[in-house]
C-alpha positions in Angstrom: -31.3 62.7 -69.5 -31.8 64.2 -66.1 -28.8 65.1 -63.8 -29.2 66.1 -60.2 -26.5 66.8 -57.7 -27.4 66.2 -54.1 -25.2 68.1 -51.7 -24.3 66.2 -48.6 -21.2 65.0 -46.7 -20.6 62.8 -49.8 -22.2 64.4 -52.8 -24.5 62.1 -54.8 -24.8 62.4 -58.5 -28.2 61.1 -59.8 -28.4 60.4 -63.6 -31.3 58.8 -65.4 -32.9 58.6 -68.8 -35.7 61.1 -69.1 -38.3 58.5 -70.1 -37.7 56.4 -66.9 -38.4 59.2 -64.5 -41.1 58.3 -62.0 -41.2 54.6 -62.9 -40.6 51.5 -60.8 -39.0 48.3 -62.1 -39.1 44.9 -60.3 -37.4 41.6 -60.9 -37.2 38.7 -58.5 -36.5 40.3 -55.1 -35.1 43.5 -56.4 -36.8 46.9 -57.0 -35.6 50.0 -58.7 -37.6 53.2 -58.1 -36.6 56.1 -60.4 -38.2 58.7 -58.1 -38.7 62.2 -59.3 -37.6 63.6 -55.9 -34.2 62.0 -56.3 -33.5 62.0 -60.1 -35.4 65.0 -61.5 -32.8 67.6 -61.9 -31.6 69.5 -65.0 -32.4 68.0 -68.4 -29.1 67.8 -70.2 -27.4 66.2 -73.3 -24.6 63.7 -73.2 -22.2 66.3 -74.4 -23.0 68.5 -71.3 -23.1 65.6 -68.9 -19.7 63.9 -69.7 -17.5 66.7 -68.4 -19.6 67.1 -65.2 -19.3 63.3 -64.5 -15.5 63.5 -65.1 -15.1 66.4 -62.8 -17.1 64.8 -60.0 -15.2 61.5 -60.4 -12.2 63.3 -59.0 -14.0 64.0 -55.8 -15.5 61.8 -52.9 -18.9 61.2 -54.5 -21.5 58.5 -55.2 -23.1 58.0 -58.7 -26.6 56.5 -59.1 -27.1 55.9 -62.8 -30.3 54.4 -64.4 -31.1 53.8 -68.1 -29.4 52.8 -71.3 -28.4 56.3 -72.4 -27.3 57.3 -68.9 -25.1 54.2 -68.5 -23.6 54.7 -72.0 -22.8 58.3 -71.1 -21.1 57.1 -67.9 -19.1 54.6 -69.9 -18.0 57.3 -72.3 -17.0 59.5 -69.4 -14.9 56.7 -68.0 -16.6 56.5 -64.6 -17.9 53.0 -65.0 -16.9 49.8 -66.8 -19.3 47.6 -68.7 -19.0 45.0 -65.9 -20.4 47.5 -63.4 -23.8 47.7 -65.1 -26.6 45.5 -63.7 -30.1 45.1 -65.0 -33.5 45.0 -63.3 -36.4 44.2 -65.5 -34.1 44.8 -68.5 -33.3 48.4 -67.3 -29.5 49.0 -67.0 -28.2 50.7 -63.8 -25.0 51.3 -62.0 -24.0 52.4 -58.5 -20.6 53.8 -58.1 -18.8 54.9 -54.9 -15.6 57.0 -55.7 
């Protein structure tokens, strides 16, 4: 998985499955672009990512999560619930504003 932290007024945490990077998914009137410029950060394991997500969940941040592994990692970290996961073209994603 790739994890990238965008520094701004409200930090944005971008997390995606490595194999989805650079791809676009469409369904009905919805589109999901997994742009390298936004999601390509450090390649990390679930074990490395979970404590980072948990630490940032204590702050004023936004999470953008794309992919099965990434959503499962966010579930394990306790930052999303199963009901928060949507799908576009069978690709799971979650957007969280803390």
